[in-house]
C-alpha positions as CSV (number, residue, x, y, z in Angstrom):
1,X,40.4,0.3,9.1
2,X,38.0,0.0,12.0
3,X,34.3,-0.8,11.9
4,X,31.8,0.7,14.3
5,X,29.7,-2.0,16.1
6,X,26.7,0.3,16.2
7,X,24.5,-0.5,13.2
8,X,23.5,3.1,12.2
9,X,27.0,4.4,12.7
10,X,28.6,1.6,10.7
11,X,26.1,2.1,7.8
12,X,26.5,5.8,7.9
13,X,30.3,5.5,7.7
14,X,30.0,3.4,4.5
15,X,27.5,6.0,3.1
16,X,30.0,8.7,3.6
17,X,32.7,6.6,1.9
18,X,30.5,5.8,-1.0
19,X,29.5,9.5,-1.4
20,X,33.1,10.5,-1.3
21,X,34.1,8.0,-4.0
22,X,31.0,7.9,-6.2
23,X,29.3,11.2,-5.5
24,X,25.5,11.5,-5.5
25,X,25.1,8.9,-8.2
26,X,25.8,6.0,-5.9
27,X,22.4,4.3,-5.8
28,X,21.4,1.6,-5.6
29,X,24.3,0.6,-3.4
30,X,26.3,-2.2,-4.9
31,X,26.6,-4.2,-1.7
32,X,28.5,-7.0,-3.3
33,X,31.3,-4.7,-4.6
34,X,31.4,-2.8,-1.4
35,X,31.7,-5.9,0.8
36,X,34.4,-7.5,-1.3
37,X,36.5,-4.3,-1.6
38,X,36.2,-3.2,2.0
39,X,36.9,-6.7,3.5
40,X,40.2,-6.8,1.6
41,X,41.7,-4.7,4.4
42,X,41.4,-7.6,6.8
43,X,43.1,-10.9,7.3
44,X,39.8,-12.6,6.9
45,X,38.2,-11.0,3.9
46,X,35.0,-12.0,2.2
47,X,36.2,-14.3,-0.6
48,X,32.9,-15.2,-2.2
49,X,29.4,-13.9,-2.5
50,X,26.9,-16.1,-4.2
51,X,23.1,-16.4,-4.7
52,X,21.9,-20.0,-4.4
53,X,18.6,-21.7,-4.5
54,X,17.9,-23.4,-1.2
55,X,15.0,-23.6,1.2
56,X,15.3,-23.0,4.8
57,X,17.2,-19.7,5.2
58,X,17.4,-16.2,3.8
59,X,21.1,-15.8,3.9
60,X,24.3,-17.0,5.5
61,X,27.7,-15.7,6.5
62,X,30.0,-18.7,6.6
63,X,33.6,-19.1,7.8
64,X,35.8,-20.7,5.2
65,X,36.9,-24.2,6.2
66,X,40.3,-23.9,4.5
67,X,41.7,-20.4,5.2
68,X,40.9,-17.1,7.1
69,X,38.0,-15.9,4.9
70,X,34.3,-15.7,4.8
71,X,31.6,-16.4,2.3
72,X,28.1,-14.9,2.0
73,X,25.3,-16.9,0.5
74,X,21.8,-15.5,-0.1
75,X,18.7,-17.3,-1.2
76,X,17.5,-16.7,-4.7
77,X,14.4,-18.8,-4.7
78,X,12.3,-15.8,-4.0
79,X,13.4,-14.1,-7.2
80,X,12.7,-10.7,-5.7
81,X,15.8,-8.5,-6.3
82,X,14.8,-6.1,-3.5
83,X,14.7,-8.9,-1.0
84,X,17.9,-10.4,-2.1
85,X,19.7,-7.0,-1.9
86,X,18.4,-6.5,1.7
87,X,19.5,-10.0,2.7
88,X,23.0,-9.5,1.2
89,X,23.3,-6.2,3.1
90,X,22.1,-8.0,6.3
91,X,24.8,-10.6,6.0
92,X,27.4,-7.9,5.3
93,X,26.2,-6.3,8.5
94,X,27.0,-9.6,10.4
95,X,30.5,-9.5,8.9
96,X,31.0,-5.9,10.0
97,X,29.6,-6.0,13.5
98,X,29.3,-9.6,14.7
99,X,32.0,-12.0,13.3
100,X,34.9,-13.2,15.2
101,X,38.0,-12.3,13.2
102,X,39.8,-15.3,11.8
103,X,43.5,-15.8,11.6
104,X,45.9,-18.4,10.3
105,X,46.1,-19.8,13.9
106,X,42.5,-20.9,13.5
107,X,43.6,-23.3,10.8
108,X,46.8,-24.6,12.4
109,X,47.4,-28.4,12.0
110,X,44.5,-28.8,9.6
111,X,41.9,-27.4,12.1
112,X,38.7,-25.9,10.7
113,X,36.8,-23.4,12.8
114,X,33.2,-24.3,13.6
115,X,30.3,-22.6,15.3
116,X,31.1,-19.2,13.8
117,X,28.5,-19.2,11.0
118,X,25.5,-16.9,10.8
119,X,22.5,-18.7,9.4
120,X,19.5,-16.3,9.1
121,X,16.1,-18.0,8.9
122,X,13.2,-15.6,9.5
123,X,10.7,-18.3,10.5
124,X,12.8,-19.2,13.6
125,X,12.5,-15.7,15.1
126,X,10.2,-16.9,17.9
127,X,12.7,-19.5,18.9
128,X,15.7,-17.2,19.2
129,X,17.3,-16.2,22.4
130,X,17.3,-12.5,23.3
131,X,21.0,-12.1,22.2
132,X,20.2,-13.7,18.8
133,X,17.2,-11.5,18.3
134,X,19.2,-8.4,19.1
135,X,21.9,-9.4,16.7
136,X,19.5,-10.0,13.9
137,X,17.8,-6.7,14.4
138,X,21.1,-4.9,14.4
139,X,21.9,-6.5,11.0
140,X,18.5,-5.4,9.7
141,X,19.1,-1.8,10.9
142,X,22.5,-1.8,9.3
143,X,21.0,-3.0,6.0
144,X,18.2,-0.4,6.1
145,X,20.6,2.5,6.7
146,X,23.2,1.3,4.2
147,X,20.6,0.9,1.4
148,X,18.5,3.9,2.3
149,X,20.5,6.7,4.0
150,X,18.2,8.9,6.0
151,X,19.6,12.2,4.7
152,X,19.2,11.2,1.0
153,X,15.7,9.7,1.6
154,X,14.6,12.9,3.2
155,X,15.7,14.8,0.2
156,X,13.7,12.5,-2.1
157,X,10.4,13.0,-0.3
158,X,10.8,16.5,1.2
159,X,7.8,18.7,0.6
160,X,6.0,16.1,-1.4
161,X,2.9,14.1,-0.7
162,X,3.4,10.4,-0.4
163,X,2.0,8.8,-3.6
164,X,2.4,5.5,-5.4
165,X,4.7,7.2,-7.9
166,X,6.9,8.7,-5.2
167,X,7.2,5.3,-3.5
168,X,8.1,3.8,-6.9
169,X,10.7,6.4,-7.3
170,X,12.2,5.5,-3.9
171,X,12.2,1.8,-4.5
172,X,13.8,2.2,-7.8
173,X,16.5,4.6,-6.5
174,X,17.5,2.3,-3.6
175,X,16.7,-1.1,-5.2
176,X,14.6,-2.2,-2.3
177,X,11.1,-3.5,-1.9
178,X,8.0,-1.3,-1.5
179,X,7.6,-2.7,2.0
180,X,11.1,-1.8,3.1
181,X,10.7,1.7,1.6
182,X,7.4,2.4,3.4
183,X,8.7,1.1,6.7
184,X,11.8,3.3,6.4
185,X,9.6,6.4,5.7
186,X,7.4,5.6,8.8
187,X,10.6,5.4,10.9
188,X,11.7,9.0,10.2
189,X,8.7,11.0,9.0
190,X,7.5,13.8,11.3
191,X,3.9,13.3,10.1
192,X,1.3,11.3,12.0
193,X,1.2,8.2,9.9
194,X,1.0,4.4,10.1
195,X,1.4,1.3,7.9
196,X,-0.6,-1.8,8.1
197,X,0.3,-5.1,6.4
198,X,-2.8,-7.3,6.1
199,X,-4.0,-10.6,4.7
200,X,-7.4,-12.2,4.8
201,X,-9.0,-9.3,6.6
202,X,-6.5,-9.1,9.5
203,X,-3.3,-7.2,10.2
204,X,-0.2,-9.2,10.0
205,X,1.8,-6.4,11.6
206,X,2.0,-2.7,11.5
207,X,4.0,0.3,12.6
208,X,3.2,3.9,13.5
209,X,5.4,7.0,13.3
210,X,6.5,8.5,16.5
211,X,4.0,11.3,16.3
212,X,1.2,8.9,15.6
213,X,2.2,6.8,18.6
214,X,2.1,9.8,20.8
215,X,-1.5,10.5,19.7
216,X,-2.7,7.0,20.6
217,X,-2.5,5.3,17.2
218,X,-1.3,1.7,17.7
219,X,-1.4,-1.1,15.1
220,X,-2.1,-4.4,16.8
221,X,-1.2,-7.7,15.2
222,X,-4.3,-9.6,14.4
223,X,-6.6,-6.5,14.5
224,X,-9.5,-6.8,12.1
225,X,-9.3,-4.5,9.1
226,X,-12.3,-2.1,9.1
227,X,-14.9,-3.2,6.5
228,X,-15.1,0.4,5.1
229,X,-11.4,0.8,4.6
230,X,-9.8,0.6,1.2
231,X,-7.8,-2.4,2.3
232,X,-11.0,-4.3,3.1
233,X,-13.0,-3.2,0.1
234,X,-10.3,-4.0,-2.4
235,X,-8.9,-2.3,-5.5
236,X,-12.4,-1.4,-6.8
237,X,-12.8,1.0,-3.8
238,X,-10.0,3.1,-5.3
239,X,-12.3,4.1,-8.1
240,X,-9.4,4.2,-10.6
241,X,-7.2,6.2,-8.2
242,X,-4.5,4.0,-7.0
243,X,-2.0,6.8,-7.1
244,X,-2.9,9.1,-4.3
245,X,-4.3,8.7,-0.8
246,X,-8.1,8.6,-0.5
247,X,-9.9,10.6,2.2
248,X,-12.0,8.6,4.6
249,X,-14.3,9.8,7.3
250,X,-13.8,9.3,11.0
251,X,-15.0,6.0,12.4
252,X,-13.6,4.0,9.5
253,X,-10.2,3.4,11.0
254,X,-10.6,3.3,14.8
255,X,-7.8,3.1,17.3
256,X,-7.4,2.6,21.0
257,X,-8.0,6.2,22.0
258,X,-9.8,7.8,19.1
259,X,-11.2,7.6,15.6
260,X,-10.5,10.5,13.2
261,X,-10.5,11.2,9.4
262,X,-7.7,9.5,7.6
263,X,-6.2,9.4,4.1
264,X,-5.5,5.9,3.0
265,X,-3.1,4.7,0.3
266,X,-3.2,1.0,-0.2
267,X,-1.2,-1.2,-2.5
268,X,-2.6,-4.6,-3.2
269,X,-0.5,-7.6,-4.2
270,X,-2.7,-10.2,-5.8
271,X,0.3,-12.5,-6.1
272,X,1.0,-12.6,-2.4
273,X,-2.6,-12.0,-1.3
274,X,-1.7,-9.1,1.0
275,X,-2.1,-5.4,1.2
276,X,0.0,-2.6,2.5
277,X,-1.9,0.4,3.7
278,X,-0.4,3.8,4.5
279,X,-2.6,5.8,6.8
280,X,-2.0,9.6,6.9
281,X,-3.6,11.7,9.7
282,X,-4.0,15.4,9.5
283,X,-2.8,18.0,12.0
284,X,-1.5,17.6,15.5
285,X,-3.4,15.5,18.1
286,X,-5.6,17.6,20.4
287,X,-3.9,16.2,23.5
288,X,-0.3,14.9,23.1
289,X,0.1,11.6,24.9
290,X,3.0,10.8,27.2
291,X,6.0,8.8,26.2
292,X,4.8,5.5,27.6
293,X,2.6,5.1,24.6
294,X,5.8,4.2,22.7
295,X,5.9,0.9,24.4
296,X,3.0,-0.6,22.6
297,X,4.5,-0.8,19.1
298,X,3.4,-4.1,17.6
299,X,6.5,-4.3,15.4
300,X,8.7,-4.5,18.5
301,X,6.8,-7.6,19.5
302,X,7.0,-9.3,16.2
303,X,10.8,-8.7,15.8
304,X,12.5,-7.2,12.8
305,X,13.0,-10.5,11.0
306,X,9.4,-10.8,10.1
307,X,9.9,-7.6,8.2
308,X,12.8,-9.0,6.4
309,X,10.9,-12.1,5.5
310,X,8.3,-10.0,3.8
311,X,10.6,-7.2,2.6
312,X,11.2,-7.7,-1.1
313,X,8.1,-9.6,-1.8
314,X,6.0,-6.6,-2.8
315,X,7.3,-3.9,-5.0
């Protein structure tokens, strides 16, 4: 058996395998069972997967100190199943794409391999070297595509308006957080749309669809949330309608190049004190913008690990 080192290809290969074995009723993906079973084909299998309560990291892929094998630990202090599932898939991604294979030679004469572990702590993202950041983003991409295959996700939402009920359906089907599900939709939708995660009146981070980026819609970290937006006005502004997007006039949400009418669907988390706003824009932009607009995505600045830190906390 050979694993691809490209995260999307590797995840898609596993999706094909699961569909062949389990059919369409394969969700949510049992990452633990998959990792244990697949790794049996190697001299250094995953011998143990365990959730533990410990501060300081999200998950860990650790080389056994006694034999050619690996262990995966994921943090259970958050108590958010969607987040834990994503972390487990992330660590499995490290095993698939990044580990150095272990052999009995690594343990000769009582030796114990060191320096091979992957300890994933989201709060250290700004301290990572470029290679570390790229590795962590690859593991995130692998997890996202393993848990939410694009082809299946498209089928679930095809021809349907994005509503809270539809998002709940997606999160239940894949066993992921609301945040992870919304981000995934933004990544592949052909609509002009954007998401904004905010706290205390300011955007923590955001992401726009490709078509939205091309029309000049950028979400800037630290941007002030417009006072007339649903996100700023709170749940009362939804007037009992938290299910479907609410139409807002132009000049409520303003962006670098324009302000236009928007439909806003915001989910509030009182527990975490944050909001997730999904902004939907109608029609095609009057003047398509050149590709260089793609360079300004805030998310690319903040790194993918910030997403994983918050993924699983809302939903």
